[in-house]
C-alpha positions as CSV (number, residue, x, y, z in Angstrom):
1,M,76.8,100.1,100.0
2,K,76.3,97.3,102.5
3,L,79.3,96.2,104.6
4,W,79.5,92.8,102.9
5,Q,79.6,94.5,99.5
6,R,82.5,96.7,100.6
7,I,84.4,93.7,101.9
8,V,83.8,91.6,98.7
9,Y,85.0,94.5,96.5
10,G,88.0,95.1,98.7
11,T,89.2,91.5,98.2
12,G,90.1,92.5,94.6
13,D,93.1,94.4,95.9
14,W,94.4,91.2,97.4
15,S,95.0,90.0,93.8
16,L,96.6,93.2,92.6
17,S,98.6,93.8,95.7
18,S,100.1,90.3,96.0
19,F,101.1,90.6,92.3
20,N,102.6,94.1,92.7
21,T,104.2,93.6,96.1
22,F,106.1,90.5,95.1
23,R,107.2,92.0,91.9
24,Q,108.0,95.4,93.4
25,I,110.1,94.1,96.3
26,F,111.7,91.0,94.8
27,Y,111.8,91.3,91.0
28,A,114.8,93.5,90.7
29,A,116.9,91.3,93.1
30,F,115.5,88.3,91.2
31,L,116.8,89.7,87.9
32,T,120.2,90.7,89.2
33,D,120.9,87.8,91.7
34,V,119.0,84.8,90.1
35,V,118.6,85.5,86.4
36,G,122.1,87.1,86.4
37,L,121.4,90.3,84.4
38,E,123.7,93.2,85.0
39,P,121.7,95.9,86.9
40,R,121.8,98.5,84.1
41,L,120.7,95.9,81.5
42,A,117.9,94.6,83.8
43,S,116.5,98.1,84.1
44,M,115.9,98.3,80.3
45,A,113.0,95.9,80.7
46,A,111.2,98.5,82.7
47,L,111.5,101.0,79.9
48,V,109.8,98.5,77.5
49,G,107.0,98.2,80.0
50,V,106.5,101.9,80.3
51,A,106.3,102.3,76.5
52,W,103.6,99.6,76.2
53,D,101.7,100.9,79.3
54,A,101.4,104.2,77.5
55,V,99.2,102.4,74.9
56,N,97.4,99.6,76.7
57,D,96.2,101.2,79.9
58,P,94.2,104.1,78.4
59,L,93.1,101.8,75.5
60,I,91.7,99.1,77.9
61,G,90.1,101.9,79.9
62,V,88.2,103.1,76.7
63,V,87.3,99.6,75.7
64,S,85.8,98.9,79.1
65,D,83.9,102.2,79.0
66,R,82.3,101.1,75.6
67,V,81.5,97.4,76.5
68,R,77.8,96.7,76.6
69,T,76.7,93.3,78.1
70,G,74.1,91.9,80.4
71,W,76.9,91.7,83.0
72,G,77.8,95.4,82.6
73,R,80.9,97.1,81.4
74,R,83.5,95.9,83.9
75,R,82.6,92.5,85.2
76,P,83.1,90.5,81.9
77,F,86.8,91.4,82.1
78,L,87.1,90.0,85.6
79,V,85.5,86.7,84.5
80,L,87.5,86.3,81.4
81,F,91.0,87.3,82.6
82,A,91.1,86.1,86.3
83,I,92.7,82.7,85.5
84,P,95.2,84.1,82.9
85,F,96.1,86.7,85.4
86,G,97.1,84.1,88.0
87,L,99.0,82.0,85.4
88,S,100.9,84.9,83.9
89,F,102.2,85.7,87.4
90,V,103.8,82.3,87.7
91,G,105.6,82.7,84.3
92,L,107.2,86.0,85.5
93,W,109.4,84.0,88.0
94,W,111.0,81.5,85.6
95,A,114.7,82.1,85.1
96,P,115.7,80.6,81.7
97,P,119.0,78.8,81.5
98,W,120.4,80.9,78.6
99,Q,123.8,82.4,78.9
100,S,123.3,85.2,76.5
101,D,122.5,88.6,78.0
102,A,120.6,89.6,74.9
103,A,118.4,86.4,75.1
104,L,117.8,86.9,78.8
105,L,116.8,90.6,78.2
106,L,114.4,89.6,75.4
107,H,112.8,87.0,77.6
108,V,112.4,89.4,80.6
109,A,110.9,92.1,78.3
110,L,108.4,89.7,76.6
111,T,107.4,88.2,79.9
112,Y,106.9,91.6,81.5
113,L,104.8,92.7,78.5
114,I,102.5,89.7,78.7
115,T,102.0,89.8,82.5
116,D,101.5,93.6,82.4
117,T,98.8,93.4,79.7
118,I,96.8,90.7,81.5
119,Q,97.1,92.6,84.8
120,T,95.7,95.7,83.0
121,L,92.8,93.8,81.7
122,V,91.8,93.0,85.3
123,S,93.0,96.1,87.2
124,V,91.5,98.9,85.1
125,P,87.9,97.5,85.1
126,F,88.2,96.6,88.8
127,Y,89.3,100.1,89.8
128,A,86.7,101.7,87.5
129,L,84.0,100.1,89.6
130,T,84.8,102.4,92.6
131,P,82.9,105.5,91.5
132,E,80.1,103.3,90.1
133,L,79.6,101.5,93.4
134,A,80.1,104.4,95.8
135,R,78.9,107.9,94.9
136,D,79.3,109.7,98.3
137,Y,82.6,111.7,99.2
138,D,83.0,109.8,102.5
139,E,81.7,106.4,101.3
140,R,84.4,106.4,98.7
141,T,87.0,106.8,101.3
142,S,85.5,104.0,103.3
143,L,85.3,101.7,100.2
144,T,88.9,102.6,99.4
145,A,89.9,101.9,103.0
146,W,88.5,98.3,102.7
147,R,90.4,97.9,99.4
148,M,93.6,99.0,101.2
149,F,92.9,96.6,104.1
150,F,93.2,93.7,101.7
151,N,95.9,95.5,99.8
152,L,98.1,95.7,102.9
153,A,97.0,92.3,104.1
154,A,98.3,90.8,100.8
155,S,101.5,93.0,101.1
156,L,102.1,91.7,104.6
157,T,101.5,88.0,103.5
158,V,103.8,88.4,100.5
159,A,106.5,90.4,102.3
160,V,106.7,87.9,105.2
161,A,105.9,84.6,103.5
162,G,107.8,85.3,100.2
163,P,111.3,85.2,101.7
164,V,110.3,82.3,104.0
165,I,109.0,80.2,101.0
166,V,112.1,81.0,99.0
167,D,114.5,80.3,101.8
168,T,112.7,77.1,102.9
169,A,112.6,75.7,99.3
170,T,116.3,76.6,98.8
171,A,117.3,74.9,102.1
172,S,115.4,71.8,101.0
173,G,117.6,71.6,97.9
174,A,115.6,73.5,95.3
175,T,117.4,75.9,93.0
176,P,116.5,79.7,93.5
177,T,114.5,79.5,90.2
178,V,112.3,76.7,91.5
179,A,112.0,78.4,94.9
180,Y,110.7,81.6,93.2
181,L,108.3,79.5,91.1
182,Y,106.9,77.9,94.2
183,A,106.1,81.4,95.6
184,G,104.8,82.7,92.3
185,G,102.5,79.7,91.9
186,L,101.0,80.1,95.4
187,F,100.3,83.8,95.1
188,G,99.1,83.5,91.5
189,L,96.6,80.8,92.5
190,L,95.3,82.9,95.4
191,G,95.2,86.0,93.2
192,A,92.9,84.5,90.6
193,I,90.0,84.0,93.1
194,P,88.9,87.5,94.1
195,P,88.1,88.8,90.6
196,L,85.7,85.9,90.1
197,L,84.1,86.5,93.5
198,I,83.5,90.2,92.7
199,A,82.0,89.4,89.3
200,A,79.6,86.9,90.8
201,S,78.6,89.0,93.8
202,L,78.3,92.7,92.8
203,R,76.3,94.6,90.2
204,E,77.2,97.8,88.4
205,R,74.9,100.8,88.6
206,P,72.6,100.9,85.5
207,D,72.7,104.7,85.5
208,A,76.5,104.7,85.2
209,V,76.4,103.5,81.5
210,P,76.4,106.4,79.0
211,E,74.4,106.3,75.8
212,E,77.5,106.9,73.7
213,S,81.3,107.1,74.2
214,P,83.4,109.9,72.7
215,P,86.7,109.4,70.9
216,L,89.6,108.5,73.1
217,M,91.7,111.7,72.4
218,E,88.7,113.9,73.2
219,V,88.4,112.3,76.6
220,L,92.1,112.4,77.3
221,R,92.2,116.1,76.4
222,G,89.3,116.7,78.8
223,A,91.1,114.8,81.5
224,L,94.4,116.7,81.1
225,G,92.5,120.0,81.0
226,S,91.2,119.3,84.5
227,R,93.3,121.1,87.2
228,S,92.2,118.6,89.7
229,F,93.3,115.7,87.6
230,R,96.7,117.2,86.8
231,W,97.6,117.8,90.4
232,L,96.3,114.4,91.4
233,T,98.4,112.8,88.7
234,A,101.5,114.5,90.0
235,L,100.6,113.4,93.5
236,T,100.0,109.8,92.4
237,L,103.3,109.6,90.4
238,L,105.4,111.0,93.3
239,N,103.5,109.0,95.9
240,F,104.0,105.6,94.2
241,T,107.4,106.3,92.9
242,T,108.5,106.7,96.5
243,F,106.7,103.5,97.5
244,D,108.1,101.5,94.6
245,M,111.6,102.8,94.9
246,V,111.9,102.1,98.6
247,G,110.2,98.8,98.3
248,L,112.6,97.8,95.5
249,M,115.6,99.0,97.6
250,I,114.6,97.2,100.8
251,P,116.3,93.8,99.9
252,Y,119.5,95.6,99.0
253,Y,119.3,97.9,102.0
254,V,118.7,95.0,104.4
255,T,121.4,92.7,103.2
256,A,124.1,95.1,102.1
257,W,123.8,97.8,104.7
258,V,121.9,96.8,107.8
259,A,123.0,93.1,107.9
260,Q,126.4,93.8,106.4
261,G,126.2,91.1,103.7
262,R,125.2,88.4,106.1
263,D,122.0,86.4,106.6
264,A,120.2,88.0,109.5
265,S,117.0,87.2,111.3
266,Y,114.9,89.0,113.9
267,A,112.2,87.9,116.3
268,L,108.9,89.6,115.5
269,F,105.5,88.7,117.0
270,G,107.0,85.6,118.5
271,L,108.4,84.4,115.2
272,T,112.0,84.3,114.1
273,L,111.9,85.8,110.6
274,P,114.5,86.9,108.0
275,L,115.3,90.5,108.8
276,E,113.8,91.6,105.5
277,S,110.5,89.9,106.4
278,A,110.6,91.4,109.9
279,M,111.0,94.9,108.5
280,L,108.4,94.6,105.9
281,G,106.0,92.8,108.3
282,S,106.3,95.5,110.9
283,L,105.8,98.2,108.3
284,I,102.6,96.6,106.9
285,V,101.1,95.7,110.3
286,V,101.3,99.4,111.3
287,S,99.9,100.4,108.0
288,V,96.9,98.1,108.5
289,V,96.3,99.4,112.0
290,C,96.4,103.0,110.8
291,L,93.9,102.5,108.0
292,P,90.8,103.3,110.1
293,L,92.6,106.2,111.7
294,W,93.3,107.8,108.3
295,N,89.8,107.1,107.2
296,L,88.5,109.0,110.2
297,F,91.0,111.7,109.8
298,A,90.0,112.3,106.2
299,Q,86.4,112.6,107.2
300,R,87.2,115.2,109.8
301,I,89.7,117.4,107.9
302,G,89.4,116.3,104.3
303,K,91.5,114.0,102.1
304,R,93.9,116.7,101.0
305,T,94.8,117.9,104.5
306,A,95.1,114.4,105.8
307,Y,97.6,113.6,103.1
308,L,99.7,116.7,103.9
309,V,100.0,115.5,107.5
310,A,101.0,112.0,106.4
311,A,103.6,113.3,104.0
312,V,105.5,115.0,106.9
313,V,105.5,111.8,108.9
314,W,106.5,109.7,105.9
315,A,109.4,112.0,104.8
316,S,110.8,112.1,108.4
317,A,110.9,108.3,108.4
318,H,112.9,108.1,105.2
319,L,115.4,110.7,106.4
320,M,116.0,108.6,109.6
321,M,116.4,105.4,107.5
322,G,119.2,107.2,105.5
323,L,121.0,108.0,108.8
324,L,120.7,104.5,110.3
325,P,124.1,103.0,111.4
326,R,125.1,99.6,110.1
327,G,124.2,96.5,112.1
328,E,121.3,98.2,114.0
329,L,118.7,95.4,113.4
330,G,116.3,96.4,116.1
331,L,116.3,100.1,115.1
332,A,115.8,99.2,111.5
333,V,112.7,97.2,112.3
334,A,111.4,100.1,114.5
335,L,112.0,102.6,111.7
336,A,110.2,100.4,109.2
337,A,107.2,100.3,111.6
338,F,107.3,104.1,111.9
339,T,107.3,104.3,108.1
340,G,104.1,102.3,108.0
341,I,102.2,105.3,109.4
342,G,102.8,107.3,106.2
343,V,102.6,104.3,103.9
344,S,99.0,103.7,105.2
345,A,97.8,107.1,104.1
346,A,99.8,106.8,100.8
347,H,97.7,103.7,100.0
348,V,94.2,105.0,100.8
349,L,94.0,108.7,100.2
350,P,95.1,109.2,96.6
351,D,92.8,106.4,95.4
352,A,89.9,107.9,97.4
353,M,90.5,111.2,95.6
354,L,90.2,110.0,92.0
355,P,86.4,109.2,92.0
356,D,85.7,112.9,93.0
357,V,87.7,114.0,89.9
358,V,85.5,111.7,87.7
359,D,82.4,113.4,89.1
360,E,83.9,116.8,88.2
361,D,84.5,115.5,84.6
362,E,80.9,114.3,84.4
363,L,79.6,117.8,85.4
364,A,81.8,119.3,82.7
365,T,81.1,116.8,79.9
366,G,77.8,115.2,80.7
367,R,79.5,111.7,80.5
368,R,81.0,109.2,82.9
369,N,84.5,108.1,81.7
370,E,85.7,106.0,84.6
371,G,87.6,103.6,82.4
372,V,89.7,106.3,80.8
373,Y,90.5,108.0,84.1
374,Y,91.4,104.7,85.8
375,G,93.3,103.6,82.7
376,A,95.4,106.8,83.0
377,R,95.7,106.2,86.7
378,N,96.9,102.7,86.1
379,L,99.4,104.0,83.6
380,F,100.8,106.5,86.1
381,R,100.9,103.9,88.8
382,K,102.9,101.4,86.7
383,A,105.1,104.1,85.2
384,S,106.1,105.0,88.7
385,G,107.2,101.5,89.4
386,A,109.1,101.2,86.1
387,L,110.8,104.6,86.7
388,A,111.8,103.4,90.2
389,V,113.3,100.2,88.8
390,F,115.1,102.0,86.0
391,V,116.6,104.7,88.2
392,A,117.6,102.4,91.1
393,L,119.2,99.7,88.9
394,Q,121.0,102.2,86.7
395,T,122.4,103.8,89.9
396,L,123.5,100.5,91.4
397,G,125.1,99.5,88.1
398,W,127.1,102.7,87.7
399,C,128.1,102.6,91.4
400,G,129.6,99.1,91.0
401,Y,127.0,96.8,92.7
402,T,128.2,93.2,92.6
403,R,126.2,89.9,92.6
404,P,126.2,88.3,96.1
405,E,128.8,85.6,96.5
406,G,128.5,83.8,99.8
407,E,128.2,84.9,103.4
408,G,129.6,88.4,104.3
409,W,130.2,89.7,100.8
410,V,131.1,93.4,100.7
411,Q,129.8,96.0,98.3
412,P,131.8,99.0,97.1
413,D,131.4,102.1,99.2
414,A,129.8,103.9,96.2
415,A,127.1,101.1,96.0
416,L,126.4,101.3,99.7
417,L,126.1,105.1,99.5
418,A,123.7,104.8,96.6
419,I,121.6,102.2,98.5
420,R,121.3,104.5,101.6
421,F,120.5,107.5,99.5
422,L,117.8,105.9,97.4
423,T,116.2,104.4,100.5
424,G,116.4,107.5,102.7
425,P,116.9,111.1,101.3
426,A,115.6,110.4,97.8
427,G,112.4,108.9,99.3
428,A,111.9,111.9,101.5
429,L,112.3,114.3,98.6
430,L,109.7,112.4,96.5
431,V,107.3,112.4,99.4
432,L,107.6,116.1,100.0
433,G,107.0,116.6,96.3
434,A,103.8,114.6,96.6
435,G,102.8,116.7,99.6
436,F,103.2,119.9,97.5
437,A,101.0,118.4,94.8
438,A,98.4,117.6,97.5
439,W,98.6,121.2,98.7
440,R,97.8,122.5,95.2
441,Y,95.0,119.9,94.6
442,P,91.8,121.9,94.5
443,M,89.1,119.3,95.3
444,T,87.7,119.9,98.7
445,R,84.7,118.5,100.5
446,A,82.7,121.7,99.7
447,R,83.6,121.6,96.0
448,H,82.6,118.0,95.7
449,Q,79.4,118.6,97.5
450,A,78.6,121.4,95.1
451,I,79.4,119.1,92.2
452,R,77.1,116.3,93.5
453,E,74.3,118.9,94.0
454,Q,74.6,120.1,90.4
455,L,74.7,116.5,89.0
456,A,71.5,115.7,91.0
457,A,69.8,118.9,89.7
458,R,70.8,117.9,86.1
459,A,69.4,114.4,86.6
460,A,66.1,116.0,87.7
461,G,66.0,118.1,84.6
462,A,67.0,121.4,86.2
463,P,69.5,123.8,84.5
464,P,73.1,123.9,85.9
465,I,73.4,126.2,88.9
466,S,76.9,127.5,87.8
467,P,79.7,126.3,85.5
468,P,82.3,124.0,87.0
469,S,84.9,126.7,86.9
470,A,82.8,128.8,89.3
471,L,82.6,126.1,92.0
472,P,84.3,126.7,95.4
């Protein structure tokens, strides 16, 4: 791929990351502190989302595999659903004025389902383009690194600008609901542009389109029968559950523990920012800086080994966050920056592994089923976020978390302990679990090279050199 093609494709992650980051970091606090739902009740919306994801992600993956148009299999989805994708994001941040908890819960669940469905109609076809555009082991890492550059750039913009927009609008007299709508409208508008740009600029590989598509259950059975896919699935779930849980807990951790219930600011890069923005900003800046380093590291020692190294660094950072004393603003920002080293690898390496598993499936079945694999990947990615929301909010609710009421409000000791545990030791345990899954993941550079050689021989009409189970 040419450099400009990698950059254009990478911009797609701006859309998805701005959507996911704003929802991941701020949605739980929005539901409890603005909408006014009790934490345990708010977590129920996440369960509804998981149930629907179990259907719509693989289904849309299969549909995109079977689409046949002059624009290819994936690009029509980007054209048709880019604008609805941006509009649905705005609707997610409207807090209705109803007083009934049941009515609020129903509204949140329906809004979540609508936005999630439209997001899937964009994200699954977008991700499924990766193995079609890049076929080489290292080129896929490079392409994914460009995606993650825009992913982290969007995360940085949202994490820093989101609280600033909300605080500025509130200080100007807007209600919190209107303030969140301002932020949602801005990021929704910007997020609708990249899918249209990708559809207009890139072309799918003609040889990636199979002559026929098998039944969905047959493909899913084949995917789950792959040892590589099973361990990569475990890695992905644990990896992103960590990221989602800690991201969700950051607003609670910053305000209730580090800042002791007060509005706190910190000077970062010459700007005086809300402490929350300063921590997330330093984390994401370090993540962006480390992206080319992890790309190079993966080329030297392989993706699996590089992830193992990152898991040790990442888990250490979470343990230290759990031990951070109250009121240590500067140390909190420094620890957030240190966490960015592991977060960078967590973004790029799992996504760079999945196209190699798709190649292994093609060798075993003779078909390319990117849509199904990326639909399943999308399901696991969103399930991790929903699981994080459910566990974290249920824990806060049972530990007596209270809605903020003015400057210097104090949470119960049990709630503070839960916030520290979920941000620190729980995150470290999840990361170490992901590291174990990476250790068991069997796809090495040598194995993938053997797969590519056999696929090339098959395309040339030669018989298979050996069955997939006999590969190194």
